[in-house]
C-alpha positions as CSV (number, residue, x, y, z in Angstrom):
1,M,17.6,15.7,5.1
2,A,17.9,12.1,4.9
3,A,14.3,10.2,5.6
4,K,14.1,8.7,9.4
5,R,14.9,5.4,9.7
6,R,13.9,2.4,11.7
7,P,16.6,1.8,14.9
8,R,18.9,-1.2,13.6
9,G,17.8,-4.6,14.9
10,T,14.0,-3.9,15.4
11,L,12.8,-5.5,12.5
12,V,11.7,-9.2,14.0
13,D,11.6,-11.5,10.6
14,P,12.6,-8.8,7.5
15,V,12.2,-9.8,4.2
16,Q,12.8,-7.7,0.8
17,L,9.6,-7.0,-1.6
18,G,10.5,-9.0,-4.5
19,Y,7.5,-8.3,-7.1
20,P,7.5,-5.6,-10.0
21,V,5.2,-2.3,-9.9
22,E,5.1,0.1,-12.1
23,R,7.9,2.5,-12.0
24,R,6.0,5.6,-11.7
25,N,4.0,4.0,-8.7
26,K,7.4,3.1,-7.0
27,D,8.7,6.7,-7.6
28,R,5.4,8.2,-6.2
29,F,5.8,5.9,-3.1
30,A,9.2,7.1,-2.7
31,A,8.4,10.6,-2.8
32,I,5.3,9.9,-0.3
33,A,7.9,8.5,2.2
34,R,10.2,11.2,1.7
35,N,7.4,13.9,2.4
36,A,6.8,12.2,5.2
37,N,10.4,11.9,6.3
38,I,10.4,8.3,6.9
39,S,12.0,5.4,4.7
40,A,9.5,3.7,2.0
41,A,10.1,0.5,3.6
42,A,8.8,2.1,7.3
43,L,6.0,3.9,5.0
44,F,5.0,0.4,4.0
45,D,5.0,-1.3,7.2
46,L,2.8,1.7,8.5
47,L,0.3,1.2,5.8
48,V,-0.2,-2.3,5.9
49,E,-0.8,-1.9,9.5
50,N,-3.0,0.8,9.4
51,M,-5.1,0.1,6.5
52,P,-8.7,-0.4,7.2
53,L,-10.6,-3.5,6.1
54,D,-14.0,-4.6,5.8
55,E,-15.0,-7.7,7.2
56,H,-13.4,-9.9,4.4
57,G,-10.2,-8.5,5.4
58,K,-10.4,-6.4,1.8
59,P,-9.1,-2.8,2.0
60,L,-12.4,-0.4,2.4
61,W,-11.0,1.6,-0.8
62,L,-10.9,-1.3,-3.1
63,H,-14.5,-2.4,-3.6
64,D,-14.8,0.7,-5.9
65,Q,-11.8,-0.6,-8.2
66,L,-13.2,-4.0,-8.5
67,A,-16.7,-2.7,-9.6
68,D,-16.3,-3.0,-13.4
69,Q,-14.2,-6.3,-12.8
70,D,-15.2,-9.1,-15.7
71,G,-17.8,-11.6,-14.6
72,E,-20.0,-9.2,-13.2
73,L,-23.3,-7.7,-15.1
74,P,-24.1,-4.4,-14.9
75,I,-27.7,-3.6,-13.1
76,D,-29.5,-1.0,-14.6
77,S,-31.8,1.1,-12.3
78,V,-34.3,1.9,-14.8
Protein backbone atom coordinates (compact mmCIF):
# COMPACT_ATOMS: atom_id res chain seq x y z
CA MET A 1 0.00 0.00 0.00
CA ALA A 2 1.39 3.41 -0.95
CA ALA A 3 1.85 6.04 1.73
CA LYS A 4 -0.97 8.51 2.03
CA ARG A 5 -0.04 11.82 0.49
CA ARG A 6 -1.41 15.25 1.03
CA PRO A 7 -3.93 16.40 -1.55
CA ARG A 8 -2.22 18.11 -4.47
CA GLY A 9 -2.02 21.89 -4.16
CA THR A 10 -2.58 22.03 -0.38
CA LEU A 11 0.90 23.28 0.50
CA VAL A 12 1.05 27.06 0.77
CA ASP A 13 4.81 27.59 0.30
CA PRO A 14 6.49 24.26 -0.53
CA VAL A 15 10.29 23.96 -0.37
CA GLN A 16 12.74 21.09 -0.67
CA LEU A 17 14.82 20.24 2.40
CA GLY A 18 18.43 20.61 1.34
CA TYR A 19 20.70 19.57 4.18
CA PRO A 20 22.69 16.39 4.66
CA VAL A 21 21.66 13.87 7.31
CA GLU A 22 22.89 10.42 8.24
CA ARG A 23 21.55 7.86 5.78
CA ARG A 24 20.46 5.52 8.58
CA ASN A 25 18.35 8.31 10.12
CA LYS A 26 16.80 9.21 6.76
CA ASP A 27 15.97 5.56 6.18
CA ARG A 28 14.56 5.19 9.69
CA PHE A 29 12.45 8.32 9.25
CA ALA A 30 11.08 6.96 5.97
CA ALA A 31 10.28 3.64 7.68
CA ILE A 32 8.45 5.43 10.49
CA ALA A 33 6.42 7.36 7.90
CA ARG A 34 5.61 4.12 6.04
CA ASN A 35 4.49 2.51 9.31
CA ALA A 36 2.20 5.50 9.88
CA ASN A 37 0.98 5.21 6.27
CA ILE A 38 1.91 8.80 5.42
CA SER A 39 4.67 10.34 3.32
CA ALA A 40 7.95 11.37 4.93
CA ALA A 41 7.21 14.98 4.00
CA ALA A 42 3.82 14.87 5.72
CA LEU A 43 5.41 13.28 8.79
CA PHE A 44 8.04 16.03 8.90
CA ASP A 45 5.38 18.75 8.81
CA LEU A 46 3.32 17.00 11.51
CA LEU A 47 6.36 16.61 13.76
CA VAL A 48 7.32 20.27 13.43
CA GLU A 49 3.75 21.43 14.02
CA ASN A 50 3.25 19.21 17.08
CA MET A 51 6.68 19.11 18.75
CA PRO A 52 6.47 20.13 22.43
CA LEU A 53 8.72 23.13 23.08
CA ASP A 54 9.95 24.82 26.25
CA GLU A 55 9.61 28.54 26.96
CA HIS A 56 12.72 29.21 24.81
CA GLY A 57 11.36 27.40 21.77
CA LYS A 58 13.64 24.36 22.21
CA PRO A 59 12.30 20.81 21.99
CA LEU A 60 11.64 19.42 25.48
CA TRP A 61 13.65 16.27 24.78
CA LEU A 62 16.73 18.18 23.59
CA HIS A 63 17.87 19.32 27.05
CA ASP A 64 19.18 15.87 28.01
CA GLN A 65 21.11 15.69 24.76
CA LEU A 66 22.83 19.03 25.43
CA ALA A 67 23.82 18.35 29.04
CA ASP A 68 27.36 17.24 28.15
CA GLN A 69 28.24 20.01 25.70
CA ASP A 70 31.65 21.67 25.70
CA GLY A 71 31.86 24.71 27.92
CA GLU A 72 29.66 23.27 30.64
CA LEU A 73 31.31 22.23 33.83
CA PRO A 74 30.12 19.17 35.73
CA ILE A 75 28.75 19.95 39.17
CA ASP A 76 29.49 17.38 41.83
CA SER A 77 26.69 16.74 44.28
CA VAL A 78 29.03 15.37 46.96
